N, C-alpha and C positions, 0 to 999 in steps of 0.2 A: 629280607630284612624282617626284624619284630617291627607290627601293626604300631605300635607305640611309637617306636625309632621314626615311622615313617612319617609320622604325626608330627613329632616334634621338631625334625629337618624344617620344615618353613617357618614354623618360629625362631628357631635360630638365623635363620638366614635375613630374616626380617631385623631382630634385634642387631645381629652385624652390621646390617645396612644402615639401621638409624643410628649406632653409634661410627659407622666411617662418615657418614653426613655430618655430624658435630666436626670430627676430625677434619674434613674435608673445607666447612666453612673456616675451620681458623685462622689454620693451613694461609688461605687464600687472601684472609684479611690479614696475616702476620707479612703475606709477601708484598699485598697490596701498598702498605706503610709501614715500612719497617723501622722508622726514626720517627714514631709514637711516643707524642707527650705522656707524661702521666696521668691519668684518669680520674675526673672529678669525685668528691667526697661522694654527693649523690649516686653517681653510676655506682660507684662501689657497695653501696648502702640498699639498693637494687636488688644488685646482682647474689646478694649474701641475703637480703629476702627469700629472692628466691630459691636460691639452694636450700635455705632450712624451711622453706613451705616446700618443696618439692619432697625434700627427706620426712618430715612429716606425714606429709599426701600417701609415699610411699610405706611407710610403717604402717597407717592405721587405715588407707584403703587397698593399699596392692597387696596385703598379705592376707586378707580376710576373703576366706573362701568359708561356703554352710557345709557342717558336718556329712556325710552320707550315711542316710538310711541307713539302722541296724538291716540285716536281713535282704539289701539288694544283692541279686546276683550279679556273679563276679564279671560278665560281662559288660553290663549296666554298669558296674564300678567301676571299670576300668576308662570306660568311654567317659561317663562322668566328670573322673576325674582328672582326666587329660583337656577335656573342656573348661574344666576351672583353672588348670595350671596354664593353660597357652590364654587365656583371657587374662588372667593375674599378670605373666609376663610381659604380653603386650603393654599392659596398665603402666607398671613399672616402668617399661624401656621408655615410654612416651614422658611419664615424667620426670625420669632421669635426663632425659634429654632436653628437659623443659627450660631449664636455669640456661644452659649455652645458647638457647635460640634467645631468651631475655638477655643474656649479657653482649649478643651480636646486636642486638637493637638498638641496646643502652651505649654500644660504642659509636652508632652513628648519633645517636638523639642528645647524646650533653657532648656539651664544649667544655674543655678541648676534644676534639674529635679523637678516639684513643682504640687500639685495639687490645690495651691491657687488661678491661672487665673481664 
C-alpha cells in the first residue's frame, strides 16, 4: 500500500464516522418523536445562521494552507502536504457537522419541541 494512502485511510474513516454520527442522531430524533409540530421561527433562524456560519468558516479557514517552500525535498514535501491536507480535512468535517449539532440542540431548546430543524 502506498504510504500516502495509508496516511489518508484513518482520515477517511474519521470523516465517515463523524458523518454517520450526525445521521444517527437525526434518525433517532425522528423515531423518538415522529409526529413533531412545526419548529419555531427562532429555531429555524438559529439553524440557518449555523449553516451559513459553518459554510463561511469552511471556505475561509478550512481551505487555507500555507504554500510549501521552494526547493523542499520530495520526501519532506509529501509529508508536509499530507499533514496540511489531514488537518484541514478534519477541520472541514468538524465545521460541517456543527450545524447538525446546533439543530439537534435547538430541537430540544425551543418550544414547540420539534425534530424538524
